[in-house]
C-alpha positions in Angstrom: 0.1 0.1 -0.1 2.6 2.6 1.0 4.3 1.8 -2.3 1.4 2.4 -4.1 0.9 5.6 -2.7 4.3 6.9 -3.3 4.1 5.9 -6.7 0.7 7.7 -6.8 2.0 11.0 -5.2 5.1 10.9 -7.5 2.8 10.8 -10.4 0.2 13.3 -9.2 3.1 15.8 -8.5 4.3 15.5 -11.9 0.5 16.1 -13.1 0.6 19.1 -11.2 3.6 20.5 -12.5 2.5 20.0 -16.0 -0.9 22.1 -15.4 -1.5 24.5 -18.4 0.9 22.6 -20.6 -0.2 19.9 -23.4 1.7 17.2 -21.4 -1.1 17.7 -18.5 -3.6 14.8 -19.8 -0.8 12.4 -20.4 0.7 12.9 -16.8 -2.8 12.5 -15.4 -3.1 9.0 -17.2 0.3 7.9 -15.7 -0.9 8.8 -12.6 -4.1 7.1 -12.6 -2.3 3.9 -14.3 -0.2 3.8 -10.6 -3.9 3.0 -8.9 -5.7 0.7 -11.4 -5.9 -1.4 -14.7 -7.5 0.7 -17.4 -7.9 0.7 -21.2 -9.3 4.0 -22.7 -8.7 7.5 -21.2 -10.5 10.1 -23.0 -11.6 13.5 -21.8 -14.7 15.2 -23.4 -15.5 19.1 -23.0 -19.3 20.0 -23.1 -20.4 23.7 -23.8 -23.9 24.3 -23.8 -25.5 22.9 -27.0 -22.7 22.7 -29.1 -20.9 19.5 -30.1 -18.4 17.9 -27.4 -14.8 18.6 -28.0 -12.6 15.8 -27.4 -9.8 17.2 -25.3 -7.6 14.3 -25.0 -7.5 10.3 -25.9 -5.0 7.7 -25.4 -6.3 5.4 -28.8 -5.0 4.5 -32.1 -6.6 6.5 -35.1 -8.9 3.7 -36.1 -10.4 3.0 -32.9 -10.8 6.4 -32.1 -12.8 7.0 -35.2 -15.9 5.1 -33.3 -15.1 6.1 -29.7 -14.3 10.0 -30.5 -15.4 10.9 -33.9 -18.5 8.8 -34.5 -19.5 9.9 -30.9 -19.2 13.6 -31.3 -21.0 13.4 -34.7 -24.1 13.1 -32.9 -24.8 9.9 -30.7 -23.4 11.9 -27.6 -26.6 13.1 -27.3 -27.8 9.9 -25.7 -25.0 9.3 -23.5 -25.5 9.3 -19.9 -22.4 11.3 -19.4 -23.5 14.1 -21.7 -26.5 14.1 -19.4 -24.3 14.4 -16.2 -22.3 17.2 -18.0 -25.2 19.2 -18.9 -27.0 18.8 -15.2 -25.0 21.4 -13.4 -26.0 19.5 -9.9 -23.7 16.8 -10.8 -19.9 16.4 -10.2 -17.9 13.9 -9.2 -17.4 10.1 -10.0 -20.1 8.5 -12.2 -20.2 5.0 -13.4 -22.2 4.3 -16.5 -23.9 1.3 -15.3 -25.5 2.9 -12.2 -26.6 6.0 -13.6 -27.8 4.7 -17.3 -31.5 4.2 -17.9 -33.4 1.0 -17.0 -33.4 -0.3 -20.8 -30.1 1.5 -21.6 -28.3 -1.7 -22.5 -31.3 -2.8 -24.9 -31.6 0.9 -26.5 -30.7 1.4 -30.3 -28.1 3.6 -28.8 -26.3 0.9 -27.3 -26.6 -1.6 -29.8 -25.6 0.5 -32.9 -23.0 2.8 -31.0 -21.8 1.8 -27.8 -21.1 -1.9 -28.6 -19.0 -0.8 -31.3 -16.5 0.7 -29.0 -15.8 -2.7 -27.4 -16.2 -0.8 -24.0 -17.3 -3.2 -21.1 -17.5 -0.7 -18.3 -17.0 3.1 -17.9 -16.2 5.3 -15.0 -16.4 9.3 -15.5 -15.2 12.0 -13.4 -17.4 15.1 -14.2 -15.8 18.5 -13.6 -16.7 21.8 -14.0 -14.0 24.1 -15.4 -14.6 27.6 -16.1 -15.5 28.4 -19.8 -17.3 24.9 -20.1 -20.7 23.7 -19.2 -18.7 20.2 -18.0 -15.6 18.2 -18.5 -15.7 14.3 -18.2 -12.5 12.5 -18.1 -13.8 8.8 -18.6 -11.8 5.4 -17.8 -12.8 2.2 -19.8 -12.3 -1.2 -19.7 -12.9 -3.5 -22.8 -14.9 -6.6 -23.1 -11.9 -8.6 -22.7 -11.5 -7.6 -19.1 -13.5 -7.7 -15.9 -15.4 -4.6 -14.9 -14.3 -2.1 -12.3 -14.3 -3.8 -9.2 -15.2 -2.2 -5.4 -11.3 -1.6 -4.6 -11.3 0.1 -8.3 -13.9 2.6 -7.5 -12.8 3.2 -4.0 -9.1 4.4 -5.5 -10.9 6.5 -8.1 -13.2 8.1 -5.2 -10.1 8.8 -3.4 -8.0 10.6 -5.8 -11.1 12.2 -7.6 -11.0 15.5 -5.3 -7.3 16.5 -6.2 -8.0 15.2 -9.9 -10.8 17.0 -10.5 -9.4 20.3 -8.9 -6.2 20.0 -11.1 -8.6 19.1 -14.5 -10.7 22.3 -13.4 -7.2 24.3 -13.0 -6.1 23.3 -16.5 -9.0 22.9 -18.9 -10.7 26.0 -17.2 -7.6 28.3 -18.9 -9.0 30.3 -21.7 -6.6 28.4 -23.9 -8.3 25.2 -23.4 -11.7 26.5 -23.3 -14.1 27.5 -25.7 -15.8 30.0 -23.4 -18.4 29.9 -21.1 -22.0 29.4 -22.9 -24.5 31.7 -22.7 -28.0 31.5 -20.8 -29.8 30.8 -24.1 -27.1 28.1 -25.3 -27.7 26.5 -21.7 -31.3 26.4 -22.2 -31.4 24.8 -25.4 -31.8 20.9 -25.5 -30.4 19.5 -28.9 -32.1 16.5 -28.6 -35.7 18.2 -28.7 -34.7 20.7 -31.3 -33.4 17.5 -33.6 -37.0 15.5 -32.9 -38.7 18.5 -33.7 -36.8 19.3 -37.1 -37.2 15.5 -37.9 -41.0 15.3 -37.4 -41.6 18.5 -39.2 -43.2 19.9 -36.2 -45.9 17.5 -35.9 -45.0 15.9 -32.4 -46.6 17.5 -29.6 -44.2 18.7 -26.7 -45.1 15.8 -24.7 -44.5 13.3 -27.7 -40.8 14.9 -27.9 -40.6 14.4 -24.5 -41.3 11.0 -24.6 -39.3 10.3 -27.9 -36.4 12.0 -26.3 -36.5 9.6 -23.2 -37.3 6.4 -25.6 -34.4 7.0 -27.4 -31.9 7.3 -24.2 -33.1 4.1 -23.0 -35.9 4.4 -20.6 -38.7 2.1 -20.4 -42.2 2.9 -20.2 -42.4 2.5 -16.5 -39.4 4.9 -16.2 -40.6 7.2 -18.5 -44.2 7.3 -16.4 -42.1 8.0 -13.4 -40.1 11.0 -14.9 -43.2 12.8 -16.1 -45.5 11.6 -13.4 -47.7 10.0 -15.9 -49.3 6.2 -16.1 -47.6 3.6 -18.0 -50.6 3.2 -20.1 -50.6 6.9 -21.2 -46.9 6.6 -22.2 -48.1 3.4 -24.3 -50.8 5.4 -25.8 -48.2 8.3 -26.6 -45.8 5.8 -28.1 -48.5 4.6 -30.5 -49.0 8.3 -31.8 -45.6 8.8 -32.2 -45.0 5.9 -34.5 -48.2 6.6 -36.2 -47.3 10.2 -36.9 -43.5 9.4 -37.9 -44.8 6.3 -40.4 -42.3 3.8 -38.1 -42.9 0.5 -36.3 -40.1 0.1 -34.0 -37.4 2.0 -32.2 -34.8 0.9 -34.8 -36.5 2.8 -37.3 -36.7 6.0 -34.8 -33.2 5.7 -33.9 -32.1 5.7 -37.7 -34.4 8.9 -38.4 -32.5 10.6 -35.6 -29.1 9.9 -36.7 -30.0 10.9 -40.2 -31.3 14.0 -38.9 -28.2 14.8 -37.1 -26.1 13.6 -40.1 -28.2 16.0 -42.6 -28.1 19.0 -39.9 -24.1 18.7 -40.0 -23.8 18.7 -43.5 -26.1 21.5 -44.0 
């Protein structure tokens, strides 16, 4: 334990000395590797309704095309970590499997994007640097490795206060941040805006809310709890949504959503 503590201290000191330099993320990665094993380390910065910025990752180009580039092209909107970054009440350590909606692992986002990343388990540290809505430092393990265990999570939580303080100092500097979003940008919901464009305005505000929750991986019961309505009412709304959009399943809904995102990006 003393040897591990010493290795962390030395590596954390090196990260502290690299604050404000391009070497900082790599020093953070080296420090984290002294306390646990992980595959990917990636850092995404979120600023209001804008697309996320990949601040750092340790992947080779072929893998980063899926994990970074494809994610930032639109699927990020359905990521629980994006939701956490947008919620200013959230900070600190978050684990995907404990904060994901109840049907997340059967959602189209999971089946058509997340599975392709090869990630089995993911833990993120939600930070609040100046000039960003949020920055998330994510650690992952691949499908070939065990999930993060109790000791791993304890180790991450133990170092989180110092790591978050350094991250907020580093990415809060003007040269690393895009500038604080305006109040209007904070209030924008890019999922709802995309759904409204996609449906040509034929979905009601309630139907858009429900469609958004469906895409994120919520079940009828979860949607009902979130909106304080009955599961039966959710079923009726879902039937109406399918009829209006002329679709028959969630796969077609997800395809429409991603197609609209791609069209908007190309415009």
